[in-house]
C-alpha positions, 0 to 999 in steps of 0.5 A: 923557879918560873920558866919563860916562853920560848920559840923553837930554835931558828924561828923568827921573832914575831914583832908585837902587834900595834894596839888601837884606841879606835872606838867605833861607838864614839861620836867623833868616829861616827862623824869622821866615818859619815864625812868620808862616806859622803866623799866616797859617794861623790867619788863613785859618781865620777867613776861611773862617768868613766865607766859610761864611756861615750854614753848610752848612744855610742855604747849601743852603736858599738855593741850594734857592730858586734863589738865588745867594750874596752873593759869587757875585752880586758875581763876576757883577757885576764885569768878568771877570778883575778883582780884588775888594778885600774889606774888613773880612772879619773884622768881628764876630770874637770877638763873639756874631755870625757872622764877617763880620757878614752883609755883604760889602763891597769895591771892584771894577770894573764896566764899567771903573768902580771901585765900592764894593760891598755885599752882604747875606749872606742865609744868616746870619739872613736877612741881618739887620743886627746891630751889626757889620753896621751898623759895617761898612756905615757904614765902606763908606759912608765909603770911598765918600764919601772916594774918590768911588766909585759905590755898588752895594748888593746887597740881601737883608735882613730888616732889623734883628736884633731882639734887638739893636735897641737897638744898631742903631735909633738909630745905624742911621739914618746908613745912609740919611743917608749914601745921600742925602749920597752922592747930593747929592755927585754920587756915584751909588748903585744898589740891586739888590733880590734878596729882602727889603728890609723895614722900615728896609731899604726905604729903601735902594732908596728913597734910591738913585739907581737901583733894580733889583728881581727879579721875584717875589723882591724884597719892599720894604715898610715893614710886612709882611702881619702888621704891616699886619694888626695896625696896620690890620686889612687883609689883604694878600699880599707881592706886592701890598704890596711885590712887584717888579711892583707897584713897577715898575707902580704905586708907581714905586719900581722903575726896572728890573724884572728877570726873574731874578738874572742879569738884575738883575746885567746891568741893574746893569752897564748902569746903571754903564756909563751913568753917564758916570763919570770918575776925577779922575786917570787911571791911570798908563800900564802901561808906566811901572809897574816891579815891585820888584827883590826877591821879595815872598815874602821879606816873610814873613821880615823881621818878627821874631816878637818885636816888641822886636827891630828890623828895617829897614823899607827891606827892606819898602819895597824889596819893594812900591814900583816898581823898589825905587826910593826917594829917602830924605829926611833919612836921617841925621837922626831915623834911627828914622823912614825917610821918602822918595819912591817910586812904587807901581803908578805912583802917587807916594807919600811913605813914613813907616816906623818903623825902631827902634820909638821916636819921638824929637823928631828923628823927630817934627820930620822927619815934620812937615816931610815931611808938609808937603812931601807936602801941597805936592806933592799926594802921598798918604802911606803909613805903615808902622807898627812903633812902641812910641810916643814916647820917655819919660824926664827927658832927653826930656821936658826936650828937648820930646818932648811938643811935638815929638810934638804937632807930628807929630800936628798934621801928620797930623791936618790933612794933606789928602792921602790917607793909607794905613796898614799895621801891620807890627809894633808900633803902641803908644801915641801912636805909633799916632796919630802914624803915622795910626792909625784915629782919624786917618781914613786912607783905608785901614788894613790889618794884617799878622798880625804886628802888635799895637796897644794903649796899650802892650805887655802887659808894660809895661802890667802892670808899670805897674799893679803899680808903682802898686799897690805905691806905693799899699800903701806909702803906706797902710803896708800889706804888699804881696802879691807872690803876688797881684801876680804873678797879676794881672800874668800875667792883665793881660799875657794880656788885653792880649796877646789884645786887641792881636792883629790878628784881635781889632782887625779884628773891631772894624773898627779896620782894613780887613782883615788881609792877607798881607804878600805881597799888600801891593803889590797891595792898596795899588795897588788902594787908590791907584787908588780914591783917585785917583777923587777929587781929590788935593790937599794942605793949603796952610798949613792946619795948626794952631798948631805949638808950636815 
């Protein structure tokens, strides 16, 4: 008689670990790895531009005034040896404005409390806000509100960049609206003023719950001395008009009067320490978190340089989830979409990952059911993108691809659990929507340097335009200019290719950052921890009508 292995009574079953077929010695793996390393090198160059701020001249001028740089302020604000998840570092890339949009935003831990932190970069045009600064700040407020993260603003800005005021003034009021709405929702807001906070910018300390101002540095007023002189004829200097001492002693706008920048940051930390802030869900015990069985370094060799070539997303899942353990849902049905349950840094997640790129009716129905299950169980969803969209053609249209794709998009739209999205490869067409693209309000969305996103692939889009023009010429009885068509196709392909690359999309804040694939597990872990500061509760039947 043989005995079978058993576990102790009440012990949870451990899901089987995913196998791997990745061979780091294979020629294809090496080629993929080298291609991605090249893209990571280009990404590092662009990140360096954001770190450089306004450039050496203005950095030295700022230091010469005895002031800390934006990221130095953040580092001193955070708990020692804790990470800072910087968001949208490439904002403004490809525009006429400095990469980074003169604002640093991200999530970090202050006195044990996860906070959303923003810091003006005064080396870039005095920290003035341009259109991308506004978009980046509004996105930061959105993240704070959705995840109930206390907000700390490190302020030093001359207000709006006046030449672009037409793009800032009207929508810019939402910044101040957001601050009051965060406060109304019981989410603490803290402003630390290091220098100018003038004109509309004066409302940031004015509308924050707690305000710290630095002695002889902070300048908070609606109108500076020149404007006051023009408007009223009054002569006034900066200090009596809006200095820290005046606001601490006379106007009452300053709650804390700091001796210098270091003192201001110390006081900000003490404010956060006294918030009595608690997460809605406690973090998982560290001993329950298991590292993946496979080396995350191998993520560099999984995605092909040619995104038409499929890859197995399970290889990615195996390198980011706890213990590489994955309970797959409906593995034999709708095989172009992998779905299943896992844990990531101890947090439960439901994973939807594109396998072969195209989404058929079966994949759409499978995803819809899976999303409903996650909502019943209050489990966040992780979408791993590599899709060319929903399948087209007579057979598939007659088979109901429109209504089945609509079911999936309905489920994503009305799901109430938090969503995380990572663009690994292609993310084209309505497949981008069904996999929770930016318009579907994922809590966080990141891209790998290998990703591309557009209405369709460059060759397909150029080909469609060519066919339309060819049919138009035939309908009019005119000859078709093949040479002009070839030139137009090449131009369109080049344009769509450049506009579908991750740095271009990240520059427009269509994601929250382009990340190194090897950092995916860490980034997602930080996001999941932030997400669980707020209650996590799914929809209970609250979906739109599913057209069956």
